[in-house]
C-alpha positions in Angstrom: 11.3 -26.0 49.1 8.2 -23.9 48.1 7.8 -20.4 49.4 5.1 -19.9 52.0 1.9 -18.2 50.9 0.7 -15.4 53.2 -2.2 -17.5 54.1 0.1 -20.3 55.4 2.0 -18.1 57.7 0.9 -18.0 61.4 -1.3 -15.0 62.1 0.1 -12.5 64.5 -2.3 -11.9 67.4 -3.5 -8.3 67.5 -2.5 -6.6 70.8 -3.2 -3.0 71.5 -2.2 -0.9 74.4 -4.1 2.4 74.9 -1.9 5.2 73.8 0.5 3.1 71.8 2.1 4.7 68.7 0.1 3.7 65.7 2.5 5.2 63.1 4.2 1.9 62.4 1.0 -0.1 61.7 -0.1 -0.8 58.2 -3.5 0.2 56.9 -4.6 -3.5 57.2 -3.3 -3.7 60.8 -5.2 -0.5 61.6 -8.4 -1.9 60.1 -7.9 -5.1 62.1 -7.4 -3.1 65.2 -10.5 -1.1 64.6 -12.5 -4.4 64.3 -11.0 -5.7 67.5 -11.8 -2.5 69.4 -15.3 -2.4 68.0 -15.8 -5.9 69.3 -14.5 -4.9 72.7 -16.9 -1.9 72.7 -19.8 -4.2 71.9 -18.9 -6.5 74.8 -18.6 -3.6 77.2 -22.0 -2.2 76.1 -23.6 -5.6 76.5 -22.1 -5.9 80.0 -23.4 -2.5 80.9 -26.9 -3.4 79.7 -26.9 -6.6 81.7 -25.7 -4.8 84.9 -28.3 -2.1 84.4 -31.0 -4.7 84.0 -29.9 -6.5 87.2 -29.8 -3.2 89.1 -33.2 -2.2 87.9 -34.7 -5.5 89.2 -32.8 -5.1 92.5 -34.1 -1.5 92.8 -37.7 -2.6 92.3 -37.3 -5.4 94.8 -35.8 -3.2 97.6 -38.0 -0.1 96.8 -40.0 1.1 99.7 
């Protein structure tokens, strides 16, 4: 039976809990985690921008 290549192995889903110990993670895992968190930050910033736009429209509508 041939050995499995790294690419053939199922990928472990990256999960991060704020404050978790990062000492046991490899450099690759840390880089992947940074990418994941940067993506989350982007989503949060986009959500803030959307909410600010909606609020601005509402403020204009209800302004005296």
